[in-house]
C-alpha positions in Angstrom: -13.9 4.5 7.0 -12.6 2.1 4.4 -9.4 0.1 5.0 -7.6 1.9 2.2 -8.5 5.3 3.6 -7.3 4.2 7.1 -3.9 3.1 5.8 -3.5 6.3 3.7 -3.9 8.3 7.0 -1.4 6.1 8.8 1.1 6.2 6.0 1.0 10.0 5.9 1.5 10.1 9.7 4.6 7.9 9.7 6.2 9.2 6.5 8.8 11.0 8.5 10.5 7.7 9.4 11.5 5.5 6.5 11.7 2.2 8.5 8.3 2.8 10.1 6.8 3.7 6.7 8.1 0.5 5.2 6.5 -1.5 8.0 3.2 0.3 7.7 3.3 0.0 3.9 3.7 -3.8 4.2 0.6 -3.9 6.5 -1.4 -1.7 4.1 -0.7 -4.1 1.3 -1.5 -7.1 3.4 -4.8 -5.6 4.6 -5.9 -4.1 1.3 -8.3 -6.3 -0.8 -7.0 -7.1 -4.3 -9.4 -4.9 -6.2 -8.1 -1.9 -4.2 -4.4 -2.6 -4.7 -4.1 -0.4 -7.9 -5.6 2.5 -5.9 -3.0 2.0 -3.2 -0.2 2.0 -5.7 -1.5 5.2 -7.3 -1.8 6.9 -4.0 1.7 5.8 -3.0 3.1 7.3 -6.2 1.3 10.6 -5.7 1.8 11.0 -2.0 5.0 9.1 -1.1 6.9 9.1 -4.4 8.1 6.5 -6.9 10.4 4.8 -4.4 7.5 3.8 -2.2 5.2 3.0 -5.1 7.8 0.5 -6.3 8.2 -0.9 -2.7 4.4 -1.4 -2.4 4.4 -3.1 -5.8 7.1 -5.5 -4.6 5.1 -6.3 -1.5 2.1 -7.0 -3.7 4.0 -9.5 -5.8 4.2 -11.7 -2.7 0.4 -11.5 -2.2 -1.6 -14.3 -3.7 -4.0 -12.1 -5.6 -1.8 -9.3 -6.9 -3.6 -7.6 -9.8 -5.7 -10.6 -10.7 -9.0 -8.9 -10.0 -10.2 -11.1 -7.2 -10.9 -9.9 -3.7 -9.6 -12.9 -1.8 
């Protein structure tokens, strides 16, 4: 199972609790390689809604490689 897949499962399971979801979303961003971040954003938009897509995007801005195409 890929990291992104794993985090998608976790995020779905905790989506009932907004605070827990925010914590797990932050972990998902931290653990997702840069090249998979756009896929995580797309998934968040479809499965969790625009609010969480925007939140994930804000977490990615703090990550060194946000959308630059590298995997480090």
